[in-house]
MIDOSE-1310 file (N, C-alpha, C; in nm, 2 decimals, decimal comma, always signed):
residues 310
mdiv	+17,70/+9,64/+3,08/+17,69/+9,64/+2,93/+17,54/+9,58/+2,87; +17,53/+9,69/+2,78/+17,43/+9,66/+2,66/+17,45/+9,57/+2,57; +17,35/+9,48/+2,53/+17,44/+9,37/+2,45/+17,28/+9,32/+2,31; +17,30/+9,34/+2,21/+17,22/+9,24/+2,10/+17,25/+9,12/+2,07
fmgt	+17,18/+9,02/+2,10/+17,26/+8,89/+2,02/+17,21/+8,88/+1,94; +17,29/+8,83/+1,82/+17,25/+8,75/+1,66/+17,31/+8,61/+1,66; +17,25/+8,54/+1,66/+17,23/+8,39/+1,59/+17,12/+8,29/+1,58; +17,16/+8,22/+1,56/+17,02/+8,05/+1,49/+17,09/+7,95/+1,55
pdfs	+17,16/+7,90/+1,53/+17,15/+7,75/+1,57/+17,22/+7,68/+1,66; +17,23/+7,56/+1,70/+17,34/+7,57/+1,90/+17,48/+7,57/+1,89; +17,52/+7,54/+1,78/+17,67/+7,65/+1,84/+17,63/+7,75/+1,90; +17,52/+7,83/+1,85/+17,54/+8,01/+1,97/+17,50/+8,03/+2,08
vpsl	+17,41/+7,88/+2,09/+17,36/+7,90/+2,22/+17,43/+7,89/+2,34; +17,53/+7,80/+2,39/+17,60/+7,84/+2,51/+17,69/+7,96/+2,54; +17,68/+8,08/+2,36/+17,74/+8,20/+2,39/+17,67/+8,31/+2,43; +17,57/+8,24/+2,40/+17,41/+8,34/+2,43/+17,39/+8,33/+2,62
rrlv	+17,39/+8,20/+2,67/+17,37/+8,14/+2,80/+17,48/+8,25/+2,91; +17,63/+8,21/+2,84/+17,74/+8,29/+2,90/+17,69/+8,43/+2,94; +17,70/+8,53/+2,83/+17,63/+8,63/+2,79/+17,53/+8,68/+2,87; +17,42/+8,64/+2,91/+17,32/+8,65/+3,00/+17,37/+8,63/+3,15
eefq	+17,48/+8,57/+3,19/+17,53/+8,54/+3,28/+17,60/+8,66/+3,31; +17,69/+8,72/+3,20/+17,77/+8,79/+3,27/+17,76/+8,93/+3,22; +17,67/+9,01/+3,09/+17,60/+9,13/+3,08/+17,46/+9,13/+3,07; +17,45/+9,25/+3,05/+17,26/+9,26/+3,01/+17,22/+9,27/+2,83
vrav	+17,17/+9,13/+2,81/+17,14/+9,08/+2,68/+17,00/+9,14/+2,60; +16,99/+9,28/+2,60/+16,83/+9,35/+2,56/+16,75/+9,32/+2,50; +16,85/+9,24/+2,40/+16,75/+9,16/+2,25/+16,81/+9,07/+2,19; +16,72/+8,97/+2,18/+16,79/+8,82/+2,04/+16,71/+8,88/+1,89
vtqp	+16,80/+8,84/+1,81/+16,74/+8,81/+1,70/+16,78/+8,71/+1,61; +16,67/+8,62/+1,57/+16,69/+8,46/+1,53/+16,63/+8,52/+1,37; +16,63/+8,33/+1,34/+16,58/+8,34/+1,19/+16,46/+8,28/+1,24; +16,36/+8,28/+1,15/+16,21/+8,27/+1,12/+16,18/+8,13/+1,19
dkpk	+16,12/+8,13/+1,23/+16,01/+7,98/+1,27/+16,05/+7,90/+1,16; +16,11/+7,78/+1,16/+16,04/+7,65/+1,04/+15,99/+7,54/+1,08; +15,88/+7,51/+0,97/+15,79/+7,35/+0,95/+15,96/+7,27/+0,98; +15,93/+7,14/+1,05/+16,03/+7,03/+1,05/+16,00/+6,93/+1,06
grgr	+16,02/+6,78/+1,05/+15,97/+6,66/+1,05/+15,86/+6,61/+0,98; +15,84/+6,54/+1,01/+15,72/+6,46/+0,91/+15,55/+6,58/+0,88; +15,54/+6,61/+1,06/+15,43/+6,63/+1,02/+15,45/+6,85/+1,03; +15,56/+6,87/+0,93/+15,57/+7,01/+0,94/+15,51/+7,11/+1,05
kmtf	+15,53/+7,08/+1,17/+15,56/+7,18/+1,30/+15,64/+7,26/+1,26; +15,58/+7,41/+1,28/+15,66/+7,52/+1,32/+15,76/+7,50/+1,45; +15,87/+7,55/+1,42/+16,02/+7,47/+1,55/+16,03/+7,58/+1,56; +16,09/+7,64/+1,66/+16,12/+7,76/+1,77/+16,31/+7,70/+1,70
spvk	+16,41/+7,84/+1,69/+16,58/+7,85/+1,64/+16,61/+7,79/+1,78; +16,68/+7,71/+1,80/+16,78/+7,67/+1,96/+16,78/+7,84/+2,01; +16,87/+7,92/+1,93/+16,91/+8,05/+2,02/+16,71/+8,08/+2,06; +16,61/+8,09/+2,00/+16,51/+8,18/+2,02/+16,46/+8,10/+2,16
eeal	+16,49/+7,95/+2,16/+16,45/+7,87/+2,27/+16,49/+7,87/+2,41; +16,68/+7,94/+2,37/+16,73/+7,98/+2,49/+16,69/+8,15/+2,55; +16,65/+8,23/+2,46/+16,64/+8,39/+2,47/+16,50/+8,38/+2,55; +16,40/+8,25/+2,57/+16,26/+8,27/+2,61/+16,28/+8,25/+2,78
kyni	+16,37/+8,14/+2,78/+16,41/+8,11/+2,88/+16,42/+8,23/+3,01; +16,49/+8,33/+2,93/+16,54/+8,45/+3,00/+16,42/+8,56/+2,99; +16,29/+8,56/+2,91/+16,23/+8,65/+2,87/+16,28/+8,78/+2,81; +16,38/+8,72/+2,71/+16,47/+8,84/+2,65/+16,36/+8,83/+2,52
pvyq	+16,37/+8,97/+2,46/+16,28/+9,02/+2,37/+16,36/+8,96/+2,26; +16,27/+8,86/+2,17/+16,31/+8,81/+2,06/+16,22/+8,87/+1,88; +16,34/+8,88/+1,81/+16,29/+8,98/+1,72/+16,34/+8,85/+1,59; +16,22/+8,80/+1,45/+16,24/+8,74/+1,38/+16,25/+8,75/+1,23
ptkl	+16,31/+8,87/+1,20/+16,28/+8,92/+1,08/+16,30/+8,80/+0,96; +16,19/+8,84/+0,88/+16,27/+8,73/+0,74/+16,35/+8,77/+0,68; +16,43/+8,95/+0,62/+16,52/+8,98/+0,56/+16,50/+9,08/+0,64; +16,63/+9,08/+0,76/+16,70/+9,21/+0,88/+16,73/+9,33/+0,79
kddr	+16,77/+9,32/+0,67/+16,82/+9,44/+0,57/+16,70/+9,55/+0,55; +16,59/+9,49/+0,57/+16,45/+9,53/+0,49/+16,36/+9,54/+0,57; +16,39/+9,51/+0,72/+16,27/+9,56/+0,84/+16,32/+9,67/+0,87; +16,23/+9,80/+0,87/+16,25/+9,89/+0,93/+16,24/+9,87/+1,09
evid	+16,10/+9,79/+1,15/+16,09/+9,81/+1,27/+16,17/+9,75/+1,35; +16,24/+9,65/+1,30/+16,37/+9,58/+1,40/+16,45/+9,63/+1,43; +16,51/+9,75/+1,29/+16,62/+9,83/+1,25/+16,61/+9,92/+1,39; +16,49/+9,93/+1,40/+16,46/+10,08/+1,48/+16,44/+10,06/+1,61
alkk	+16,40/+9,95/+1,61/+16,38/+9,95/+1,80/+16,58/+9,84/+1,82; +16,62/+9,79/+1,72/+16,77/+9,76/+1,82/+16,86/+9,93/+1,83; +16,80/+10,02/+1,73/+16,89/+10,16/+1,74/+16,82/+10,22/+1,91; +16,71/+10,23/+1,88/+16,66/+10,25/+2,03/+16,70/+10,17/+2,14
ikpe	+16,75/+10,10/+2,18/+16,84/+9,99/+2,24/+16,98/+10,06/+2,30; +17,03/+10,11/+2,19/+17,17/+10,16/+2,16/+17,29/+10,12/+2,29; +17,30/+10,01/+2,21/+17,36/+9,88/+2,24/+17,52/+9,90/+2,25; +17,61/+9,85/+2,33/+17,77/+9,91/+2,31/+17,82/+9,78/+2,20
fivv	+17,78/+9,66/+2,26/+17,79/+9,56/+2,13/+17,65/+9,51/+2,06; +17,69/+9,42/+1,91/+17,62/+9,36/+1,90/+17,65/+9,22/+1,88; +17,62/+9,10/+1,94/+17,76/+8,97/+1,91/+17,67/+8,90/+1,78; +17,72/+8,82/+1,72/+17,67/+8,79/+1,64/+17,75/+8,61/+1,57
iayg	+17,66/+8,54/+1,63/+17,74/+8,42/+1,59/+17,64/+8,29/+1,49; +17,68/+8,27/+1,41/+17,59/+8,20/+1,30/+17,42/+8,21/+1,27; +17,42/+8,36/+1,27/+17,31/+8,38/+1,29/+17,26/+8,36/+1,14; +17,31/+8,39/+1,00/+17,21/+8,34/+0,92/+17,19/+8,45/+0,79
qllt	+17,24/+8,58/+0,83/+17,21/+8,69/+0,72/+17,34/+8,80/+0,75; +17,36/+8,84/+0,59/+17,44/+8,95/+0,63/+17,40/+9,03/+0,70; +17,49/+9,16/+0,75/+17,46/+9,28/+0,78/+17,49/+9,43/+0,70; +17,41/+9,45/+0,69/+17,42/+9,61/+0,65/+17,56/+9,70/+0,66
keil	+17,59/+9,81/+0,63/+17,60/+9,95/+0,73/+17,57/+9,96/+0,78; +17,46/+9,96/+0,79/+17,31/+10,04/+0,89/+17,34/+10,03/+0,98; +17,33/+9,89/+1,00/+17,29/+9,77/+1,16/+17,44/+9,78/+1,19; +17,54/+9,77/+1,16/+17,66/+9,72/+1,17/+17,73/+9,89/+1,28
dipk	+17,64/+9,98/+1,22/+17,68/+10,10/+1,30/+17,64/+10,16/+1,42; +17,53/+10,04/+1,44/+17,44/+10,05/+1,57/+17,51/+10,07/+1,65; +17,54/+9,96/+1,70/+17,64/+9,95/+1,83/+17,72/+10,07/+1,90; +17,76/+10,11/+1,98/+17,87/+10,23/+2,03/+18,02/+10,17/+2,04
igci	+18,04/+10,01/+2,03/+18,20/+9,96/+2,06/+18,16/+9,92/+1,91; +18,11/+9,81/+1,82/+18,13/+9,73/+1,71/+18,02/+9,62/+1,71; +18,05/+9,56/+1,64/+17,94/+9,44/+1,61/+18,05/+9,31/+1,57; +18,06/+9,24/+1,72/+18,16/+9,15/+1,72/+18,11/+9,00/+1,70
nlha	+18,17/+8,92/+1,60/+18,16/+8,79/+1,55/+18,29/+8,68/+1,60; +18,23/+8,62/+1,64/+18,27/+8,45/+1,69/+18,30/+8,34/+1,58; +18,37/+8,34/+1,50/+18,43/+8,22/+1,40/+18,49/+8,10/+1,40; +18,44/+8,00/+1,37/+18,52/+7,86/+1,42/+18,61/+7,84/+1,33
sllp	+18,67/+7,94/+1,33/+18,82/+7,90/+1,22/+18,93/+7,97/+1,25; +19,05/+7,97/+1,24/+19,15/+8,03/+1,27/+19,15/+8,12/+1,17; +19,07/+8,24/+1,09/+19,13/+8,34/+1,05/+19,25/+8,39/+1,03; +19,25/+8,42/+0,90/+19,18/+8,40/+0,74/+19,20/+8,25/+0,68
kyrg	+19,20/+8,18/+0,77/+19,13/+8,04/+0,68/+19,03/+8,02/+0,76; +18,93/+7,95/+0,64/+18,81/+7,91/+0,60/+18,71/+7,99/+0,66; +18,74/+8,08/+0,55/+18,58/+8,21/+0,56/+18,48/+8,19/+0,52; +18,37/+8,13/+0,58/+18,25/+8,11/+0,52/+18,17/+8,06/+0,61
aapi	+18,03/+8,01/+0,53/+17,96/+7,90/+0,61/+17,97/+7,76/+0,72; +18,10/+7,70/+0,66/+18,10/+7,57/+0,71/+18,27/+7,52/+0,72; +18,31/+7,61/+0,82/+18,44/+7,62/+0,89/+18,49/+7,46/+0,94; +18,43/+7,44/+1,01/+18,45/+7,30/+1,12/+18,48/+7,18/+1,02
nwci	+18,33/+7,19/+0,94/+18,34/+7,09/+0,80/+18,50/+7,11/+0,71; +18,54/+7,19/+0,62/+18,59/+7,21/+0,53/+18,72/+7,19/+0,64; +18,79/+7,24/+0,73/+18,96/+7,20/+0,78/+18,94/+7,08/+0,82; +18,85/+6,98/+0,83/+18,88/+6,80/+0,87/+18,84/+6,80/+0,71
iege	+18,77/+6,80/+0,64/+18,79/+6,74/+0,46/+18,91/+6,78/+0,44; +18,96/+6,88/+0,44/+19,07/+6,94/+0,34/+19,21/+6,88/+0,50; +19,21/+6,79/+0,59/+19,26/+6,75/+0,64/+19,39/+6,81/+0,76; +19,30/+6,88/+0,78/+19,38/+7,02/+0,89/+19,42/+6,90/+0,99
ersg	+19,52/+6,96/+1,08/+19,58/+6,90/+1,22/+19,48/+7,02/+1,32; +19,50/+7,13/+1,32/+19,47/+7,22/+1,40/+19,33/+7,31/+1,39; +19,23/+7,34/+1,43/+19,14/+7,46/+1,42/+19,14/+7,51/+1,53; +19,04/+7,61/+1,57/+19,00/+7,71/+1,71/+18,88/+7,79/+1,67
nttm	+18,86/+7,88/+1,73/+18,79/+8,03/+1,71/+18,86/+8,11/+1,72; +18,81/+8,21/+1,64/+18,86/+8,36/+1,63/+18,71/+8,46/+1,69; +18,75/+8,56/+1,74/+18,65/+8,66/+1,72/+18,73/+8,82/+1,64; +18,65/+8,87/+1,62/+18,66/+8,98/+1,51/+18,54/+9,06/+1,54
fmdt	+18,62/+9,22/+1,43/+18,52/+9,32/+1,44/+18,45/+9,26/+1,30; +18,30/+9,30/+1,28/+18,29/+9,25/+1,17/+18,28/+9,38/+1,06; +18,27/+9,35/+0,92/+18,27/+9,45/+0,83/+18,15/+9,43/+0,74; +18,14/+9,50/+0,63/+18,07/+9,44/+0,53/+18,08/+9,29/+0,43
gldt	+18,22/+9,26/+0,44/+18,30/+9,19/+0,36/+18,25/+9,07/+0,45; +18,29/+8,96/+0,41/+18,25/+8,82/+0,45/+18,38/+8,78/+0,55; +18,36/+8,78/+0,67/+18,45/+8,75/+0,76/+18,58/+8,79/+0,74; +18,58/+8,90/+0,71/+18,70/+8,97/+0,65/+18,74/+9,08/+0,77
gdvl	+18,68/+9,13/+0,88/+18,73/+9,22/+0,97/+18,85/+9,14/+1,05; +18,88/+9,30/+1,13/+19,01/+9,28/+1,18/+18,99/+9,18/+1,28; +19,11/+9,06/+1,39/+19,08/+8,96/+1,45/+19,10/+9,01/+1,60; +19,06/+8,94/+1,65/+19,09/+9,01/+1,81/+19,16/+8,89/+1,86
lsst	+19,05/+8,78/+1,95/+19,15/+8,69/+2,01/+19,10/+8,57/+1,95; +19,19/+8,46/+1,98/+19,11/+8,34/+1,91/+19,22/+8,22/+2,00; +19,19/+8,08/+1,99/+19,20/+7,98/+2,08/+19,23/+7,84/+1,98; +19,31/+7,74/+2,01/+19,32/+7,67/+1,91/+19,35/+7,53/+1,95
feie	+19,31/+7,41/+1,87/+19,26/+7,36/+1,91/+19,32/+7,24/+1,81; +19,40/+7,06/+1,88/+19,47/+6,97/+1,79/+19,30/+6,90/+1,76; +19,30/+6,86/+1,57/+19,23/+6,78/+1,58/+19,30/+6,60/+1,53; +19,22/+6,56/+1,64/+19,26/+6,42/+1,65/+19,23/+6,31/+1,55
enmt	+19,29/+6,20/+1,50/+19,30/+6,16/+1,43/+19,20/+6,10/+1,32; +19,07/+6,05/+1,43/+18,96/+6,02/+1,44/+18,83/+6,20/+1,47; +18,85/+6,24/+1,46/+18,80/+6,33/+1,55/+18,68/+6,39/+1,43; +18,56/+6,39/+1,41/+18,43/+6,38/+1,32/+18,39/+6,58/+1,39
agql	+18,35/+6,67/+1,24/+18,31/+6,78/+1,22/+18,22/+6,81/+1,35; +18,13/+6,65/+1,43/+18,02/+6,67/+1,46/+18,08/+6,68/+1,61; +18,17/+6,63/+1,66/+18,28/+6,62/+1,78/+18,40/+6,76/+1,78; +18,39/+6,79/+1,66/+18,53/+6,93/+1,71/+18,40/+7,08/+1,68
hdil	+18,27/+7,05/+1,64/+18,20/+7,19/+1,67/+18,12/+7,15/+1,78; +18,10/+7,05/+1,88/+18,10/+7,08/+2,02/+18,19/+7,13/+2,08; +18,30/+7,07/+2,11/+18,41/+7,19/+2,14/+18,44/+7,27/+2,12; +18,45/+7,33/+1,97/+18,44/+7,47/+1,96/+18,33/+7,58/+2,03
meng	+18,22/+7,53/+1,99/+18,10/+7,55/+2,08/+18,10/+7,61/+2,23; +18,17/+7,51/+2,29/+18,20/+7,52/+2,41/+18,30/+7,63/+2,49; +18,40/+7,64/+2,36/+18,54/+7,71/+2,40/+18,48/+7,90/+2,30; +18,42/+7,85/+2,22/+18,38/+7,96/+2,22/+18,35/+8,09/+2,28
aell	+18,21/+8,04/+2,37/+18,15/+8,10/+2,46/+18,25/+8,21/+2,55; +18,35/+8,13/+2,62/+18,43/+8,16/+2,70/+18,52/+8,30/+2,63; +18,55/+8,26/+2,51/+18,66/+8,33/+2,41/+18,57/+8,46/+2,42; +18,45/+8,49/+2,40/+18,33/+8,57/+2,40/+18,35/+8,68/+2,49
vdtl	+18,31/+8,62/+2,61/+18,31/+8,67/+2,73/+18,43/+8,77/+2,70; +18,55/+8,68/+2,75/+18,72/+8,70/+2,76/+18,72/+8,86/+2,66; +18,66/+8,84/+2,51/+18,70/+8,95/+2,41/+18,61/+9,08/+2,44; +18,46/+9,05/+2,52/+18,42/+9,15/+2,52/+18,46/+9,27/+2,64
kglk	+18,48/+9,17/+2,77/+18,56/+9,25/+2,87/+18,69/+9,33/+2,82; +18,79/+9,21/+2,74/+18,93/+9,28/+2,70/+18,88/+9,44/+2,64; +18,76/+9,42/+2,50/+18,71/+9,55/+2,44/+18,71/+9,71/+2,55; +18,62/+9,65/+2,63/+18,57/+9,68/+2,73/+18,69/+9,76/+2,83
egtv	+18,77/+9,68/+2,83/+18,89/+9,71/+2,98/+19,00/+9,78/+2,89; +19,01/+9,78/+2,69/+19,13/+9,86/+2,64/+19,21/+9,74/+2,63; +19,20/+9,61/+2,72/+19,31/+9,52/+2,69/+19,34/+9,42/+2,58; +19,25/+9,43/+2,48/+19,24/+9,39/+2,36/+19,28/+9,45/+2,23
krkk	+19,34/+9,39/+2,21/+19,40/+9,52/+2,01/+19,34/+9,40/+1,92; +19,31/+9,50/+1,84/+19,23/+9,43/+1,68/+19,36/+9,43/+1,59; +19,37/+9,33/+1,51/+19,49/+9,33/+1,37/+19,39/+9,27/+1,24; +19,46/+9,35/+1,19/+19,43/+9,33/+1,06/+19,39/+9,17/+0,96
qges	+19,30/+9,12/+0,92/+19,37/+8,98/+0,86/+19,41/+9,03/+0,72; +19,52/+8,88/+0,69/+19,56/+8,89/+0,57/+19,53/+8,80/+0,46; +19,55/+8,77/+0,33/+19,45/+8,67/+0,26/+19,41/+8,58/+0,30; +19,28/+8,51/+0,28/+19,31/+8,33/+0,31/+19,42/+8,28/+0,21
ptay	+19,48/+8,16/+0,31/+19,51/+8,06/+0,26/+19,42/+7,97/+0,19; +19,32/+7,96/+0,25/+19,26/+7,85/+0,23/+19,09/+7,88/+0,12; +19,05/+7,78/+0,05/+18,91/+7,85/+0,00/+18,81/+7,86/+0,08; +18,71/+7,94/+0,05/+18,60/+7,99/+0,10/+18,54/+7,84/+0,13
akml	+18,49/+7,79/+0,26/+18,43/+7,71/+0,36/+18,27/+7,70/+0,26; +18,25/+7,67/+0,17/+18,12/+7,67/+0,14/+18,02/+7,63/+0,20; +17,84/+7,61/+0,23/+17,78/+7,53/+0,23/+17,75/+7,38/+0,26; +17,78/+7,30/+0,29/+17,76/+7,15/+0,28/+17,60/+7,16/+0,21
skdm	+17,58/+7,06/+0,15/+17,46/+6,98/+0,07/+17,49/+6,81/+0,07; +17,36/+6,78/+0,05/+17,37/+6,65/+0,01/+17,45/+6,60/-0,11; +17,45/+6,69/-0,20/+17,46/+6,69/-0,37/+17,62/+6,62/-0,38; +17,67/+6,70/-0,26/+17,81/+6,68/-0,23/+17,92/+6,61/-0,13
akin	+17,79/+6,45/-0,13/+17,83/+6,39/-0,01/+17,93/+6,24/-0,08; +17,90/+6,26/-0,15/+17,92/+6,10/-0,31/+18,06/+6,08/-0,29; +18,09/+5,95/-0,24/+18,26/+5,93/-0,24/+18,31/+5,97/-0,37; +18,43/+5,92/-0,36/+18,51/+5,96/-0,49/+18,61/+5,89/-0,47
wnls	+18,63/+5,75/-0,54/+18,71/+5,62/-0,48/+18,84/+5,65/-0,56; +18,83/+5,73/-0,62/+18,98/+5,79/-0,70/+19,08/+5,90/-0,58; +19,00/+5,90/-0,50/+19,10/+6,00/-0,41/+19,18/+5,88/-0,31; +19,31/+5,91/-0,23/+19,34/+5,85/-0,19/+19,29/+5,77/-0,04
skki	+19,32/+5,74/+0,00/+19,23/+5,65/+0,13/+19,21/+5,77/+0,27; +19,32/+5,82/+0,26/+19,35/+5,89/+0,41/+19,22/+6,04/+0,34; +19,25/+6,12/+0,27/+19,19/+6,18/+0,18/+19,02/+6,16/+0,17; +18,98/+6,05/+0,17/+18,86/+5,96/+0,14/+18,77/+5,97/+0,33
kcfv	+18,93/+5,95/+0,44/+18,87/+5,93/+0,56/+18,85/+6,06/+0,61; +18,95/+6,15/+0,59/+18,90/+6,29/+0,58/+18,76/+6,36/+0,56; +18,74/+6,36/+0,43/+18,59/+6,34/+0,36/+18,48/+6,30/+0,47; +18,50/+6,19/+0,47/+18,37/+6,09/+0,60/+18,36/+6,15/+0,73
rgln	+18,48/+6,21/+0,78/+18,48/+6,22/+0,92/+18,40/+6,39/+0,92; +18,41/+6,48/+0,79/+18,42/+6,57/+0,80/+18,29/+6,62/+0,74; +18,18/+6,53/+0,69/+18,04/+6,54/+0,67/+17,96/+6,43/+0,77; +18,06/+6,38/+0,88/+17,97/+6,34/+1,01/+17,99/+6,47/+1,12
pwpi	+17,82/+6,49/+1,10/+17,68/+6,41/+1,15/+17,62/+6,45/+1,01; +17,69/+6,57/+0,96/+17,57/+6,59/+0,84/+17,64/+6,64/+0,73; +17,62/+6,62/+0,61/+17,49/+6,50/+0,58/+17,58/+6,35/+0,54; +17,68/+6,29/+0,58/+17,67/+6,19/+0,59/+17,73/+6,18/+0,44
aytp	+17,87/+6,09/+0,46/+17,97/+6,10/+0,31/+17,83/+5,95/+0,26; +17,83/+5,91/+0,15/+17,76/+5,78/+0,09/+17,82/+5,73/-0,05; +17,83/+5,62/-0,06/+17,85/+5,51/-0,19/+17,71/+5,48/-0,23; +17,73/+5,48/-0,39/+17,60/+5,42/-0,42/+17,64/+5,22/-0,43
ykqk	+17,54/+5,10/-0,41/+17,60/+4,98/-0,38/+17,44/+4,93/-0,43; +17,45/+4,87/-0,51/+17,33/+4,81/-0,60/+17,24/+4,84/-0,64; +17,23/+5,02/-0,68/+17,14/+5,10/-0,60/+17,08/+5,15/-0,51; +17,16/+5,14/-0,40/+17,08/+5,19/-0,31/+17,21/+5,28/-0,28
nmkv	+17,19/+5,37/-0,18/+17,31/+5,47/-0,14/+17,33/+5,42/+0,00; +17,45/+5,39/+0,02/+17,47/+5,30/+0,14/+17,57/+5,45/+0,22; +17,51/+5,50/+0,33/+17,57/+5,60/+0,40/+17,67/+5,53/+0,47; +17,81/+5,61/+0,50/+17,88/+5,56/+0,54/+17,95/+5,67/+0,65
yeva	+17,94/+5,61/+0,77/+17,97/+5,71/+0,91/+18,12/+5,67/+0,96; +18,19/+5,60/+0,93/+18,31/+5,59/+1,00/+18,40/+5,47/+0,92; +18,57/+5,48/+0,83/+18,63/+5,46/+0,81/+18,77/+5,44/+0,92; +18,85/+5,36/+0,84/+19,00/+5,36/+0,92/+19,06/+5,27/+0,77
vlde	+19,19/+5,41/+0,80/+19,29/+5,39/+0,68/+19,35/+5,26/+0,70; +19,42/+5,19/+0,56/+19,46/+5,03/+0,59/+19,61/+5,06/+0,58; +19,70/+5,00/+0,64/+19,84/+4,97/+0,54/+19,90/+4,87/+0,46; +19,77/+4,89/+0,38/+19,78/+4,84/+0,29/+19,76/+4,88/+0,14
iskk	+19,83/+4,81/+0,01/+19,84/+4,79/-0,09/+19,75/+4,76/-0,18; +19,67/+4,78/-0,30/+19,61/+4,68/-0,40/+19,60/+4,74/-0,50; +19,60/+4,65/-0,61/+19,66/+4,74/-0,76/+19,53/+4,67/-0,81; +19,45/+4,67/-0,72/+19,28/+4,67/-0,83/+19,20/+4,79/-0,88
eagy	+19,08/+4,81/-0,91/+19,07/+4,92/-0,94/+19,02/+5,04/-0,84; +19,03/+5,16/-0,81/+18,94/+5,20/-0,69/+18,84/+5,21/-0,74; +18,75/+5,15/-0,60/+18,63/+5,12/-0,50/+18,61/+4,96/-0,55; +18,70/+4,86/-0,59/+18,67/+4,72/-0,59/+18,67/+4,69/-0,45
ildv	+18,58/+4,63/-0,37/+18,56/+4,60/-0,25/+18,67/+4,50/-0,27; +18,74/+4,45/-0,15/+18,84/+4,38/-0,19/+18,81/+4,22/-0,10; +18,74/+4,29/+0,03/+18,66/+4,17/+0,13/+18,63/+4,28/+0,19; +18,52/+4,14/+0,25/+18,39/+4,17/+0,36/+18,46/+4,11/+0,49
gkeg	+18,39/+4,14/+0,59/+18,44/+4,05/+0,73/+18,42/+4,10/+0,84; +18,42/+4,07/+0,96/+18,34/+4,15/+1,11/+18,43/+4,25/+1,11; +18,58/+4,28/+1,02/+18,65/+4,42/+1,06/+18,56/+4,51/+0,98; +18,53/+4,47/+0,85/+18,44/+4,56/+0,81/+18,42/+4,54/+0,63
ikva	+18,42/+4,66/+0,54/+18,46/+4,58/+0,39/+18,59/+4,68/+0,37; +18,67/+4,61/+0,29/+18,81/+4,65/+0,27/+18,77/+4,69/+0,07; +18,79/+4,83/+0,11/+18,83/+4,89/-0,05/+18,88/+4,90/-0,11; +18,91/+4,90/-0,22/+19,06/+4,97/-0,29/+19,03/+5,10/-0,33
cgeg	+19,15/+5,21/-0,28/+19,12/+5,35/-0,34/+19,24/+5,40/-0,42; +19,21/+5,47/-0,48/+19,31/+5,58/-0,59/+19,46/+5,54/-0,51; +19,44/+5,53/-0,40/+19,62/+5,54/-0,36/+19,54/+5,48/-0,20; +19,63/+5,32/-0,18/+19,60/+5,31/-0,05/+19,45/+5,19/-0,06
vili	+19,44/+5,17/+0,08/+19,30/+5,07/+0,08/+19,25/+5,13/+0,23; +19,15/+5,11/+0,22/+19,01/+5,16/+0,40/+18,92/+5,06/+0,40; +18,87/+5,10/+0,53/+18,83/+5,00/+0,62/+18,69/+5,05/+0,64; +18,54/+5,07/+0,58/+18,46/+5,10/+0,61/+18,41/+5,01/+0,72
kkiq	+18,35/+5,05/+0,86/+18,34/+5,01/+0,94/+18,22/+5,02/+1,01; +18,14/+5,13/+0,98/+18,02/+5,19/+1,00/+17,92/+5,23/+0,88; +17,79/+5,17/+0,87/+17,73/+5,21/+0,76/+17,58/+5,21/+0,77; +17,53/+5,27/+0,71/+17,31/+5,27/+0,71/+17,27/+5,27/+0,59
fpgg	+17,16/+5,17/+0,57/+17,10/+5,17/+0,40/+17,01/+5,21/+0,43; +16,93/+5,29/+0,35/+16,72/+5,32/+0,33/+16,71/+5,29/+0,42; +16,66/+5,33/+0,52/+16,50/+5,29/+0,58/+16,56/+5,16/+0,71; +16,70/+5,23/+0,77/+16,75/+5,11/+0,84/+16,82/+5,23/+0,91
kpme	+16,88/+5,20/+1,06/+16,99/+5,27/+1,15/+17,13/+5,23/+1,10; +17,19/+5,34/+1,13/+17,36/+5,32/+1,15/+17,42/+5,18/+1,23; +17,48/+5,11/+1,12/+17,50/+5,00/+1,22/+17,70/+4,97/+1,16; +17,77/+4,94/+1,27/+17,87/+4,84/+1,27/+17,88/+4,75/+1,15
vkey	+17,94/+4,73/+1,08/+17,94/+4,63/+0,98/+17,95/+4,47/+1,02; +18,02/+4,47/+1,11/+17,96/+4,35/+1,16/+17,84/+4,30/+1,23; +17,81/+4,43/+1,23/+17,65/+4,37/+1,30/+17,60/+4,36/+1,17; +17,55/+4,44/+1,10/+17,50/+4,45/+0,99/+17,50/+4,31/+0,88
ikgh	+17,61/+4,30/+0,86/+17,62/+4,13/+0,80/+17,59/+3,99/+0,84; +17,55/+4,03/+1,00/+17,49/+3,90/+1,08/+17,33/+3,88/+0,99; +17,25/+3,97/+0,94/+17,14/+3,93/+0,86/+17,14/+3,99/+0,75; +17,21/+4,03/+0,66/+17,26/+4,10/+0,52/+17,37/+4,03/+0,45
siek	+17,37/+4,06/+0,32/+17,54/+4,02/+0,26/+17,57/+4,16/+0,20; +17,69/+4,17/+0,20/+17,80/+4,28/+0,12/+17,82/+4,20/-0,01; +17,86/+4,24/-0,10/+17,93/+4,14/-0,19/+18,03/+4,21/-0,23; +18,16/+4,12/-0,19/+18,27/+4,15/-0,26/+18,33/+4,15/-0,40
divl	+18,43/+4,16/-0,44/+18,45/+4,19/-0,59/+18,36/+4,25/-0,66; +18,31/+4,32/-0,59/+18,23/+4,45/-0,73/+18,34/+4,55/-0,70; +18,30/+4,65/-0,80/+18,36/+4,77/-0,81/+18,22/+4,91/-0,73; +18,25/+4,98/-0,66/+18,19/+5,06/-0,64/+18,17/+5,21/-0,73
ek	+18,06/+5,21/-0,71/+18,05/+5,40/-0,83/+18,18/+5,52/-0,82; +18,21/+5,53/-0,89/+18,36/+5,67/-0,84/+18,23/+5,77/-0,85
């Protein structure tokens, strides 16, 4: 079975590895190399690094839709499938029509929920109790194609987006192999999606990471978990942004203003919310490393009885 693989980040790598084990991956398409770090050294995408281990030809068009050389090369391969996982560019109808059977996408949500760029983060931010992977035929819409197979996982109370990412990353590789084999054998059927009951899972940014203390303690906890490991929720404290890595919801009620620091101790920083009280357990200040509050206050002070910016 000849396959062209399109993907870029870590999430795509286990799937590429499994496809190489099971089928014939004839080419990989990934995003161009990018400068990274203080030295601005050009860095390969995780998918490119994996592809080179197997001596698979790698294409890195800046804009795939406009790159005739790459498109013509893919057409010459005549793949049965193009598999797309977090590639980072939209595919035109011309590209979607290249494979004999179709373009198959692995999406990290239970479609039609959380279509878009950051489904793992937003399902946690929105307080979902379940998530999973879905494979689908691609069309010209954004995550709107006919669904094929899905897998479901419970989201544990303290699970972060990073932890869910790692679970879905490994599961997705197996789901994808099952999907391709099932399509080839005729045992997997396609089903049209309905309307999405959730908002578009837009891309994350540092600009949206500020904690709104007017929210309930439960919603703030979901927000903090959903932004971990990036971009990390934060709250301004004395003109410095204090990143918040871990919190707990306390079974307490406060009549203080939202954002009011009620207490600081070995357990953490107690903060009044729009509803309920939250305990900040792990923080980071500029120039420092992430630390549990009980360790941070051994050499620094966090003042109570002040109100954090909303």
